[in-house]
KEROLUM-132218 format. One record per residue (C-alpha): z, y, x. Coordinates in steps of 0.02 Angstrom, whole numbers, padded with zeros to 5 digits, always signed. Layout:
<pts>
ZYX
...
</pts>
This chain:
<pts>
-00106-00011-03278
-00096-00014-03089
+00041-00146-03102
-00073-00275-03188
-00138-00356-03027
+00040-00370-02960
+00097-00447-03125
-00043-00576-03115
-00001-00621-02934
+00186-00636-02966
+00176-00737-03127
+00033-00851-03072
+00139-00893-02919
+00296-00919-03024
+00197-01033-03138
+00178-01157-02997
+00367-01160-02965
+00415-01220-03139
+00429-01404-03091
+00569-01464-03204
+00561-01314-03320
+00569-01126-03321
+00745-01120-03249
+00674-01190-03087
+00578-01027-03061
+00725-00913-03100
+00784-00880-02920
+00609-00828-02867
+00584-00733-03031
+00741-00636-02986
+00684-00602-02808
+00511-00542-02859
+00552-00441-03016
+00717-00367-02958
+00717-00359-02768
+00534-00346-02720
+00448-00250-02861
+00603-00168-02939
+00533-00193-03115
+00705-00238-03185
+00887-00238-03136
+00972-00407-03118
+01073-00376-03275
+00914-00336-03373
+00835-00498-03310
+00988-00600-03359
+00987-00518-03530
+00802-00556-03558
+00824-00734-03497
+00973-00760-03611
+00878-00694-03762
+00734-00810-03714
+00853-00958-03713
+00911-00919-03889
+00741-00881-03964
+00641-01021-04044
+00495-01091-03947
+00472-01103-03759
+00612-01010-03672
+00496-00939-03541
+00407-00834-03672
+00534-00704-03616
+00416-00664-03473
+00308-00569-03598
+00453-00447-03613
+00446-00417-03426
+00259-00386-03434
+00281-00269-03582
+00420-00175-03492
+00311-00150-03339
+00138-00117-03413
+00149-00114-03602
+00054-00234-03714
-00081-00270-03583
+00058-00317-03462
+00132-00439-03588
-00036-00521-03617
-00078-00532-03432
+00091-00606-03389
+00077-00741-03524
-00095-00796-03465
-00048-00786-03280
+00111-00887-03308
+00048-01024-03424
-00135-01050-03370
-00108-01113-03191
+00025-01238-03245
-00080-01298-03392
-00231-01323-03280
-00128-01411-03146
-00045-01524-03275
-00213-01569-03349
-00287-01610-03178
-00133-01707-03123
-00134-01805-03286
-00315-01855-03261
-00281-01905-03080
-00120-01996-03129
-00217-02107-03250
-00342-02151-03114
-00201-02195-02993
-00113-02314-03114
-00119-02459-02991
-00085-02357-02835
+00071-02421-02743
+00133-02246-02697
+00133-02186-02878
+00310-02247-02916
+00375-02170-02753
+00301-02001-02797
+00382-02008-02969
+00551-02052-02894
+00534-01915-02764
+00490-01778-02888
+00645-01807-02996
+00770-01744-02864
+00655-01597-02825
+00655-01539-03006
+00843-01565-03020
+00870-01462-02862
+00758-01322-02927
+00847-01325-03094
+01019-01315-03012
+00962-01170-02902
+00906-01079-03059
+01070-01113-03146
+01170-01047-02998
+01061-00892-02985
+01085-00846-03168
+01271-00889-03160
+01293-00757-03024
+01247-00623-03148
+01323-00697-03305
+01490-00763-03242
+01574-00604-03183
+01760-00621-03221
+01895-00737-03283
+01839-00725-03466
+01659-00770-03430
+01716-00907-03309
+01826-00981-03446
+01683-00974-03573
+01562-01057-03451
+01689-01191-03405
+01731-01228-03586
+01548-01240-03637
+01512-01355-03490
+01660-01467-03531
+01613-01480-03714
+01431-01519-03672
+01482-01655-03549
+01603-01737-03672
+01511-01723-03838
+01342-01714-03920
+01373-01548-04007
+01225-01437-04045
+01211-01309-03903
+01166-01173-04029
+01344-01187-04096
+01413-01163-03921
+01302-01010-03896
+01369-00936-04057
+01549-00978-04011
+01527-00906-03836
+01454-00746-03909
+01599-00728-04029
+01730-00760-03894
+01640-00639-03778
+01631-00508-03914
+01816-00523-03949
+01874-00534-03768
+01753-00417-03681
+01740-00277-03808
+01728-00119-03703
</pts>
């Protein structure tokens, strides 16, 4: 139970970094949960994040698993509220303000400026998770093949996840 305040601080802060999606917060999620608080190993975090990507619903629901790992069911509940409430409140306030500023000349500039920020945060998250997931020639080949297929076709990513899992199972069986 003594970890609950730390969980609230960490996940309320991470909530505000999710501009562009949950992946944008992944590098800081890694730093805080693995390096600072030592709640998980990097491999455990990558595993939880990967499962969150495959599960239906918002992929960042995986944070409940971190809260549960650290402080049981109360930890899971606290983490969910701490992570989703600040962003929801901020989005609601920004939406109300955005409507009021409809004729403001700087509005379009702000929108154009935020797009590269969210893309940069998203790329940083992708690179951070790739460090733990792409660990050899087999995983590099799987990642490259999936990227190439996604760039050249409109195939359902779930099929690529399944294919990657099967190739990984066959090639990486220990």
